[in-house]
VMD Tcl script that builds the backbone (N, CA, C; Angstrom):
set m [mol new atoms 393]
animate dup $m
set s [atomselect $m all]
$s set {name element resname resid chain x y z} {
  {N N MET 1 A 60.583 136.052 50.127}
  {CA C MET 1 A 61.950 136.206 50.523}
  {C C MET 1 A 62.424 134.900 51.154}
  {N N GLU 2 A 63.504 134.404 50.683}
  {CA C GLU 2 A 64.046 133.126 51.138}
  {C C GLU 2 A 65.118 133.373 52.192}
  {N N LYS 3 A 64.971 132.682 53.307}
  {CA C LYS 3 A 65.968 132.820 54.370}
  {C C LYS 3 A 66.941 131.660 54.267}
  {N N THR 4 A 68.164 131.963 54.422}
  {CA C THR 4 A 69.161 130.909 54.427}
  {C C THR 4 A 69.756 130.802 55.824}
  {N N VAL 5 A 69.910 129.615 56.214}
  {CA C VAL 5 A 70.502 129.352 57.527}
  {C C VAL 5 A 71.961 129.006 57.292}
  {N N PRO 6 A 72.847 129.743 57.936}
  {CA C PRO 6 A 74.260 129.428 57.714}
  {C C PRO 6 A 74.593 128.033 58.217}
  {N N VAL 7 A 75.360 127.359 57.463}
  {CA C VAL 7 A 75.779 126.008 57.835}
  {C C VAL 7 A 76.891 126.131 58.860}
  {N N LYS 8 A 76.696 125.466 59.959}
  {CA C LYS 8 A 77.702 125.511 61.015}
  {C C LYS 8 A 78.875 124.634 60.615}
  {N N GLN 9 A 79.994 125.273 60.521}
  {CA C GLN 9 A 81.185 124.507 60.172}
  {C C GLN 9 A 81.661 123.757 61.402}
  {N N GLU 10 A 81.974 122.522 61.196}
  {CA C GLU 10 A 82.437 121.714 62.325}
  {C C GLU 10 A 83.812 122.181 62.754}
  {N N GLU 11 A 83.915 122.373 64.026}
  {CA C GLU 11 A 85.208 122.767 64.560}
  {C C GLU 11 A 86.144 121.579 64.497}
  {N N LYS 12 A 87.399 121.887 64.386}
  {CA C LYS 12 A 88.398 120.830 64.370}
  {C C LYS 12 A 88.306 120.047 65.668}
  {N N GLU 13 A 88.265 118.782 65.559}
  {CA C GLU 13 A 88.161 117.972 66.771}
  {C C GLU 13 A 89.491 117.971 67.509}
  {N N LEU 14 A 89.414 118.307 68.786}
  {CA C LEU 14 A 90.604 118.323 69.614}
  {C C LEU 14 A 90.848 116.985 70.287}
  {N N GLN 15 A 89.903 116.082 70.151}
  {CA C GLN 15 A 90.029 114.814 70.853}
  {C C GLN 15 A 91.223 114.005 70.388}
  {N N SER 16 A 91.696 114.259 69.195}
  {CA C SER 16 A 92.853 113.503 68.730}
  {C C SER 16 A 94.092 113.856 69.537}
  {N N THR 17 A 94.076 114.990 70.222}
  {CA C THR 17 A 95.221 115.387 71.036}
  {C C THR 17 A 95.010 115.092 72.508}
  {N N ARG 18 A 93.866 114.589 72.858}
  {CA C ARG 18 A 93.556 114.317 74.262}
  {C C ARG 18 A 93.450 112.821 74.499}
  {N N GLU 19 A 93.879 112.437 75.657}
  {CA C GLU 19 A 93.762 111.046 76.050}
  {C C GLU 19 A 92.319 110.780 76.445}
  {N N GLU 20 A 91.783 109.650 76.046}
  {CA C GLU 20 A 90.383 109.355 76.319}
  {C C GLU 20 A 90.159 108.610 77.635}
  {N N THR 21 A 91.216 108.398 78.394}
  {CA C THR 21 A 91.092 107.695 79.663}
  {C C THR 21 A 90.324 108.546 80.665}
  {N N ARG 22 A 89.428 107.910 81.381}
  {CA C ARG 22 A 88.705 108.586 82.453}
  {C C ARG 22 A 89.379 108.261 83.771}
  {N N TYR 23 A 89.412 109.247 84.643}
  {CA C TYR 23 A 90.043 109.076 85.940}
  {C C TYR 23 A 89.045 109.317 87.048}
  {N N LEU 24 A 89.260 108.606 88.141}
  {CA C LEU 24 A 88.526 108.874 89.368}
  {C C LEU 24 A 89.420 109.729 90.258}
  {N N CYS 25 A 88.809 110.629 90.978}
  {CA C CYS 25 A 89.526 111.441 91.949}
  {C C CYS 25 A 89.399 110.712 93.287}
  {N N PRO 26 A 90.454 110.015 93.718}
  {CA C PRO 26 A 90.304 109.201 94.928}
  {C C PRO 26 A 90.082 110.051 96.168}
  {N N ALA 27 A 89.280 109.517 97.063}
  {CA C ALA 27 A 89.040 110.181 98.344}
  {C C ALA 27 A 90.307 110.116 99.178}
  {N N VAL 28 A 90.616 111.198 99.870}
  {CA C VAL 28 A 91.805 111.225 100.711}
  {C C VAL 28 A 91.459 111.771 102.098}
  {N N ASP 29 A 92.258 111.379 103.059}
  {CA C ASP 29 A 92.251 111.973 104.390}
  {C C ASP 29 A 93.642 112.565 104.581}
  {N N ILE 30 A 93.700 113.778 105.074}
  {CA C ILE 30 A 94.982 114.428 105.335}
  {C C ILE 30 A 95.017 114.772 106.816}
  {N N TYR 31 A 96.070 114.334 107.480}
  {CA C TYR 31 A 96.203 114.700 108.888}
  {C C TYR 31 A 97.642 115.061 109.195}
  {N N GLU 32 A 97.810 115.739 110.310}
  {CA C GLU 32 A 99.102 116.328 110.652}
  {C C GLU 32 A 99.518 115.924 112.056}
  {N N THR 33 A 100.791 115.626 112.182}
  {CA C THR 33 A 101.388 115.427 113.497}
  {C C THR 33 A 102.431 116.528 113.677}
  {N N GLU 34 A 103.151 116.471 114.749}
  {CA C GLU 34 A 104.152 117.502 115.026}
  {C C GLU 34 A 105.251 117.536 113.962}
  {N N ASN 35 A 105.615 116.357 113.429}
  {CA C ASN 35 A 106.749 116.289 112.506}
  {C C ASN 35 A 106.385 115.960 111.059}
  {N N GLU 36 A 105.129 115.562 110.796}
  {CA C GLU 36 A 104.783 115.083 109.457}
  {C C GLU 36 A 103.346 115.425 109.090}
  {N N LEU 37 A 103.102 115.405 107.789}
  {CA C LEU 37 A 101.749 115.422 107.244}
  {C C LEU 37 A 101.533 114.065 106.600}
  {N N PHE 38 A 100.310 113.563 106.657}
  {CA C PHE 38 A 99.994 112.274 106.052}
  {C C PHE 38 A 98.836 112.462 105.075}
  {N N VAL 39 A 98.970 111.866 103.905}
  {CA C VAL 39 A 97.883 111.812 102.930}
  {C C VAL 39 A 97.521 110.340 102.790}
  {N N VAL 40 A 96.305 109.987 103.160}
  {CA C VAL 40 A 95.842 108.603 103.074}
  {C C VAL 40 A 94.799 108.552 101.975}
  {N N CYS 41 A 95.052 107.710 100.986}
  {CA C CYS 41 A 94.281 107.721 99.746}
  {C C CYS 41 A 93.781 106.314 99.429}
  {N N ASP 42 A 92.493 106.170 99.155}
  {CA C ASP 42 A 91.916 104.874 98.794}
  {C C ASP 42 A 92.067 104.644 97.298}
  {N N VAL 43 A 92.777 103.578 96.933}
  {CA C VAL 43 A 92.966 103.217 95.520}
  {C C VAL 43 A 92.745 101.706 95.340}
  {N N PRO 44 A 91.511 101.233 95.535}
  {CA C PRO 44 A 91.262 99.796 95.421}
  {C C PRO 44 A 91.505 99.294 93.999}
  {N N GLY 45 A 91.992 98.073 93.910}
  {CA C GLY 45 A 92.220 97.461 92.607}
  {C C GLY 45 A 93.546 97.818 91.979}
  {N N VAL 46 A 94.416 98.484 92.724}
  {CA C VAL 46 A 95.703 98.916 92.186}
  {C C VAL 46 A 96.819 98.024 92.728}
  {N N ALA 47 A 97.631 97.508 91.812}
  {CA C ALA 47 A 98.798 96.715 92.198}
  {C C ALA 47 A 99.972 97.667 92.443}
  {N N PRO 48 A 100.961 97.248 93.223}
  {CA C PRO 48 A 102.105 98.131 93.502}
  {C C PRO 48 A 102.797 98.652 92.241}
  {N N GLU 49 A 102.871 97.843 91.208}
  {CA C GLU 49 A 103.528 98.298 89.971}
  {C C GLU 49 A 102.645 99.235 89.141}
  {N N GLY 50 A 101.396 99.408 89.531}
  {CA C GLY 50 A 100.487 100.271 88.793}
  {C C GLY 50 A 100.305 101.648 89.396}
  {N N ILE 51 A 101.136 101.987 90.385}
  {CA C ILE 51 A 100.956 103.275 91.059}
  {C C ILE 51 A 102.209 104.130 90.921}
  {N N SER 52 A 101.987 105.418 90.806}
  {CA C SER 52 A 103.085 106.368 90.667}
  {C C SER 52 A 102.789 107.592 91.528}
  {N N VAL 53 A 103.769 107.975 92.345}
  {CA C VAL 53 A 103.673 109.176 93.172}
  {C C VAL 53 A 104.901 110.009 92.875}
  {N N GLY 54 A 104.689 111.270 92.529}
  {CA C GLY 54 A 105.822 112.122 92.188}
  {C C GLY 54 A 105.596 113.560 92.615}
  {N N VAL 55 A 106.687 114.315 92.669}
  {CA C VAL 55 A 106.638 115.733 92.995}
  {C C VAL 55 A 107.393 116.481 91.920}
  {N N ASP 56 A 106.750 117.517 91.369}
  {CA C ASP 56 A 107.383 118.357 90.358}
  {C C ASP 56 A 106.824 119.766 90.509}
  {N N ASN 57 A 107.713 120.742 90.656}
  {CA C ASN 57 A 107.310 122.142 90.837}
  {C C ASN 57 A 106.301 122.316 91.975}
  {N N ASN 58 A 106.573 121.688 93.098}
  {CA C ASN 58 A 105.730 121.760 94.303}
  {C C ASN 58 A 104.349 121.148 94.124}
  {N N ILE 59 A 104.162 120.303 93.139}
  {CA C ILE 59 A 102.890 119.619 92.912}
  {C C ILE 59 A 103.091 118.121 93.173}
  {N N LEU 60 A 102.352 117.603 94.136}
  {CA C LEU 60 A 102.354 116.170 94.431}
  {C C LEU 60 A 101.314 115.519 93.521}
  {N N THR 61 A 101.745 114.545 92.721}
  {CA C THR 61 A 100.844 113.889 91.771}
  {C C THR 61 A 100.732 112.409 92.110}
  {N N ILE 62 A 99.490 111.947 92.191}
  {CA C ILE 62 A 99.203 110.531 92.422}
  {C C ILE 62 A 98.516 109.997 91.171}
  {N N GLN 63 A 99.098 108.980 90.556}
  {CA C GLN 63 A 98.490 108.308 89.416}
  {C C GLN 63 A 98.476 106.821 89.717}
  {N N ALA 64 A 97.356 106.173 89.456}
  {CA C ALA 64 A 97.250 104.744 89.737}
  {C C ALA 64 A 96.405 104.085 88.658}
  {N N ARG 65 A 96.888 102.955 88.173}
  {CA C ARG 65 A 96.179 102.202 87.154}
  {C C ARG 65 A 95.563 100.973 87.799}
  {N N ALA 66 A 94.236 100.923 87.757}
  {CA C ALA 66 A 93.518 99.787 88.340}
  {C C ALA 66 A 93.650 98.586 87.418}
  {N N MET 67 A 93.843 97.429 87.995}
  {CA C MET 67 A 94.014 96.199 87.229}
  {C C MET 67 A 92.738 95.377 87.283}
  {N N ASP 68 A 92.309 94.881 86.124}
  {CA C ASP 68 A 91.169 93.974 86.102}
  {C C ASP 68 A 91.600 92.636 86.677}
  {N N ARG 69 A 90.612 91.882 87.078}
  {CA C ARG 69 A 90.922 90.556 87.604}
  {C C ARG 69 A 91.692 89.759 86.558}
  {N N ALA 70 A 92.413 88.770 86.992}
  {CA C ALA 70 A 93.243 87.970 86.098}
  {C C ALA 70 A 92.417 87.042 85.210}
  {N N GLU 71 A 91.121 87.010 85.416}
  {CA C GLU 71 A 90.279 86.142 84.596}
  {C C GLU 71 A 90.297 86.619 83.148}
  {N N ASP 72 A 89.971 85.722 82.250}
  {CA C ASP 72 A 89.927 86.054 80.833}
  {C C ASP 72 A 88.667 86.881 80.556}
  {N N VAL 73 A 88.843 88.174 80.321}
  {CA C VAL 73 A 87.700 89.053 80.127}
  {C C VAL 73 A 87.053 88.876 78.758}
  {N N SER 74 A 87.708 88.178 77.849}
  {CA C SER 74 A 87.111 87.973 76.521}
  {C C SER 74 A 85.921 87.020 76.584}
  {N N LYS 75 A 85.769 86.254 77.657}
  {CA C LYS 75 A 84.656 85.321 77.812}
  {C C LYS 75 A 83.424 85.973 78.418}
  {N N GLU 76 A 83.531 87.238 78.800}
  {CA C GLU 76 A 82.399 87.912 79.434}
  {C C GLU 76 A 81.298 88.207 78.425}
  {N N ALA 77 A 80.078 87.934 78.818}
  {CA C ALA 77 A 78.935 88.256 77.967}
  {C C ALA 77 A 78.437 89.667 78.265}
  {N N TYR 78 A 78.585 90.087 79.510}
  {CA C TYR 78 A 78.094 91.403 79.917}
  {C C TYR 78 A 78.889 91.855 81.130}
  {N N ARG 79 A 79.230 93.129 81.150}
  {CA C ARG 79 A 79.958 93.666 82.297}
  {C C ARG 79 A 79.420 95.054 82.595}
  {N N GLU 80 A 78.950 95.238 83.808}
  {CA C GLU 80 A 78.330 96.489 84.189}
  {C C GLU 80 A 79.308 97.445 84.862}
  {N N TYR 81 A 80.342 96.928 85.439}
  {CA C TYR 81 A 81.266 97.753 86.215}
  {C C TYR 81 A 82.685 97.501 85.750}
  {N N ARG 82 A 83.408 98.565 85.496}
  {CA C ARG 82 A 84.823 98.469 85.161}
  {C C ARG 82 A 85.606 99.340 86.142}
  {N N LEU 83 A 86.778 98.882 86.484}
  {CA C LEU 83 A 87.633 99.675 87.355}
  {C C LEU 83 A 88.177 100.858 86.564}
  {N N SER 84 A 88.290 101.985 87.205}
  {CA C SER 84 A 88.835 103.181 86.567}
  {C C SER 84 A 90.176 103.512 87.191}
  {N N ASP 85 A 90.975 104.254 86.440}
  {CA C ASP 85 A 92.258 104.704 86.943}
  {C C ASP 85 A 92.045 105.912 87.857}
  {N N TYR 86 A 93.046 106.202 88.667}
  {CA C TYR 86 A 92.966 107.275 89.648}
  {C C TYR 86 A 93.983 108.362 89.317}
  {N N TYR 87 A 93.603 109.602 89.605}
  {CA C TYR 87 A 94.512 110.723 89.380}
  {C C TYR 87 A 94.147 111.851 90.340}
  {N N ARG 88 A 95.147 112.381 91.038}
  {CA C ARG 88 A 94.889 113.487 91.971}
  {C C ARG 88 A 96.182 114.263 92.165}
  {N N GLN 89 A 96.051 115.573 92.327}
  {CA C GLN 89 A 97.212 116.420 92.560}
  {C C GLN 89 A 96.963 117.343 93.744}
  {N N PHE 90 A 98.073 117.687 94.435}
  {CA C PHE 90 A 98.039 118.602 95.559}
  {C C PHE 90 A 99.223 119.552 95.436}
  {N N GLU 91 A 98.987 120.801 95.776}
  {CA C GLU 91 A 100.082 121.764 95.797}
  {C C GLU 91 A 100.720 121.739 97.183}
  {N N LEU 92 A 102.041 121.615 97.204}
  {CA C LEU 92 A 102.771 121.558 98.468}
  {C C LEU 92 A 103.335 122.925 98.808}
  {N N SER 93 A 103.449 123.195 100.085}
  {CA C SER 93 A 104.047 124.452 100.527}
  {C C SER 93 A 105.493 124.206 100.930}
  {N N GLU 94 A 106.134 125.266 101.360}
  {CA C GLU 94 A 107.523 125.153 101.811}
  {C C GLU 94 A 107.620 124.439 103.154}
  {N N LEU 95 A 106.491 124.099 103.755}
  {CA C LEU 95 A 106.491 123.370 105.022}
  {C C LEU 95 A 106.971 121.926 104.859}
  {N N VAL 96 A 106.915 121.408 103.638}
  {CA C VAL 96 A 107.231 120.000 103.382}
  {C C VAL 96 A 108.659 119.862 102.880}
  {N N ASP 97 A 109.391 118.921 103.473}
  {CA C ASP 97 A 110.732 118.574 102.997}
  {C C ASP 97 A 110.557 117.578 101.843}
  {N N GLN 98 A 110.544 118.077 100.630}
  {CA C GLN 98 A 110.194 117.264 99.467}
  {C C GLN 98 A 111.190 116.143 99.176}
  {N N ASP 99 A 112.418 116.262 99.654}
  {CA C ASP 99 A 113.418 115.215 99.418}
  {C C ASP 99 A 113.190 113.979 100.280}
  {N N LYS 100 A 112.372 114.100 101.308}
  {CA C LYS 100 A 112.165 112.984 102.240}
  {C C LYS 100 A 110.764 112.380 102.163}
  {N N ILE 101 A 110.003 112.705 101.130}
  {CA C ILE 101 A 108.651 112.152 100.993}
  {C C ILE 101 A 108.750 110.653 100.723}
  {N N SER 102 A 107.876 109.892 101.376}
  {CA C SER 102 A 107.827 108.442 101.145}
  {C C SER 102 A 106.372 108.003 101.032}
  {N N ALA 103 A 106.174 106.787 100.516}
  {CA C ALA 103 A 104.814 106.280 100.328}
  {C C ALA 103 A 104.771 104.783 100.593}
  {N N GLN 104 A 103.602 104.323 101.055}
  {CA C GLN 104 A 103.375 102.903 101.329}
  {C C GLN 104 A 102.010 102.524 100.766}
  {N N LEU 105 A 101.917 101.332 100.169}
  {CA C LEU 105 A 100.646 100.824 99.662}
  {C C LEU 105 A 100.337 99.530 100.399}
  {N N ARG 106 A 99.142 99.475 100.998}
  {CA C ARG 106 A 98.757 98.263 101.724}
  {C C ARG 106 A 97.252 98.069 101.596}
  {N N HIS 107 A 96.849 96.951 101.025}
  {CA C HIS 107 A 95.441 96.574 100.897}
  {C C HIS 107 A 94.598 97.670 100.235}
  {N N GLY 108 A 95.127 98.273 99.171}
  {CA C GLY 108 A 94.368 99.283 98.441}
  {C C GLY 108 A 94.352 100.661 99.070}
  {N N VAL 109 A 95.170 100.864 100.102}
  {CA C VAL 109 A 95.254 102.172 100.751}
  {C C VAL 109 A 96.681 102.690 100.595}
  {N N LEU 110 A 96.804 103.844 99.957}
  {CA C LEU 110 A 98.098 104.485 99.765}
  {C C LEU 110 A 98.299 105.507 100.871}
  {N N LYS 111 A 99.442 105.427 101.541}
  {CA C LYS 111 A 99.766 106.369 102.613}
  {C C LYS 111 A 101.042 107.097 102.203}
  {N N ILE 112 A 100.922 108.412 102.056}
  {CA C ILE 112 A 102.067 109.232 101.674}
  {C C ILE 112 A 102.490 110.034 102.901}
  {N N ILE 113 A 103.776 109.926 103.239}
  {CA C ILE 113 A 104.312 110.617 104.406}
  {C C ILE 113 A 105.092 111.836 103.914}
  {N N LEU 114 A 104.676 113.004 104.380}
  {CA C LEU 114 A 105.305 114.268 103.989}
  {C C LEU 114 A 105.979 114.874 105.217}
  {N N PRO 115 A 107.287 114.625 105.393}
  {CA C PRO 115 A 107.972 115.176 106.565}
  {C C PRO 115 A 108.030 116.702 106.503}
  {N N LYS 116 A 107.891 117.321 107.656}
  {CA C LYS 116 A 107.997 118.774 107.714}
  {C C LYS 116 A 109.463 119.181 107.637}
  {N N ALA 117 A 109.704 120.322 107.027}
  {CA C ALA 117 A 111.056 120.854 106.940}
  {C C ALA 117 A 111.523 121.249 108.338}
  {N N GLU 118 A 112.821 121.153 108.574}
  {CA C GLU 118 A 113.377 121.453 109.898}
  {C C GLU 118 A 113.039 122.864 110.355}
  {N N LYS 119 A 113.018 123.816 109.439}
  {CA C LYS 119 A 112.806 125.199 109.844}
  {C C LYS 119 A 111.394 125.479 110.356}
  {N N VAL 120 A 110.441 124.600 110.073}
  {CA C VAL 120 A 109.072 124.855 110.511}
  {C C VAL 120 A 108.636 123.986 111.685}
  {N N LYS 121 A 109.488 123.070 112.113}
  {CA C LYS 121 A 109.141 122.232 113.251}
  {C C LYS 121 A 109.158 123.070 114.523}
  {N N PRO 122 A 108.178 122.857 115.369}
  {CA C PRO 122 A 108.180 123.620 116.619}
  {C C PRO 122 A 109.348 123.187 117.503}
  {N N ARG 123 A 109.901 124.140 118.206}
  {CA C ARG 123 A 110.990 123.816 119.124}
  {C C ARG 123 A 110.897 124.711 120.338}
  {N N THR 124 A 111.503 124.273 121.384}
  {CA C THR 124 A 111.533 125.082 122.590}
  {C C THR 124 A 112.883 125.800 122.651}
  {N N ILE 125 A 112.864 126.949 123.222}
  {CA C ILE 125 A 114.082 127.747 123.328}
  {C C ILE 125 A 114.496 127.780 124.793}
  {N N ASP 126 A 115.743 127.402 125.010}
  {CA C ASP 126 A 116.277 127.435 126.376}
  {C C ASP 126 A 116.475 128.874 126.821}
  {N N ILE 127 A 116.147 129.108 128.057}
  {CA C ILE 127 A 116.314 130.441 128.640}
  {C C ILE 127 A 117.509 130.412 129.583}
  {N N LYS 128 A 118.444 131.287 129.315}
  {CA C LYS 128 A 119.617 131.389 130.187}
  {C C LYS 128 A 119.322 132.439 131.253}
  {N N VAL 129 A 119.530 132.054 132.463}
  {CA C VAL 129 A 119.274 132.960 133.582}
  {C C VAL 129 A 120.615 133.497 134.088}
  {N N GLU 130 A 120.713 134.808 134.121}
  {CA C GLU 130 A 121.925 135.447 134.638}
  {C C GLU 130 A 121.609 136.060 135.992}
  {N N ILE 131 A 122.506 135.846 136.924}
  {CA C ILE 131 A 122.302 136.380 138.273}
  {C C ILE 131 A 123.281 137.510 138.541}
}
mol reanalyze $m
mol bondsrecalc $m
mol representation Tube
mol addrep $m
């Protein structure tokens, strides 16, 4: 009796619809003050024109393209390390005033300032004393 092994049909490759770029998930520190939240993100090798910060549907998206040195890379005989692009997302709550978000890039450190909405800021209530 002869056994036949079914030939596995190759599935359609989906890679033609996917971008082949690899991303690093940058390390972040998040801290809070009375009036703001801060997201501090390390993105070494990124020039100011290579970074994008946006908000859409309550999702804060950080995308950064790392730039290779200005040297002519075609002369390299061997390269062990390449800079990778960065990508990270955060879901924002109603605590953040999304119209007032700002960002600063300095020496490879991105600082995103997320102001708190007026309705969630702590406040003191005056007490009226009647005699």
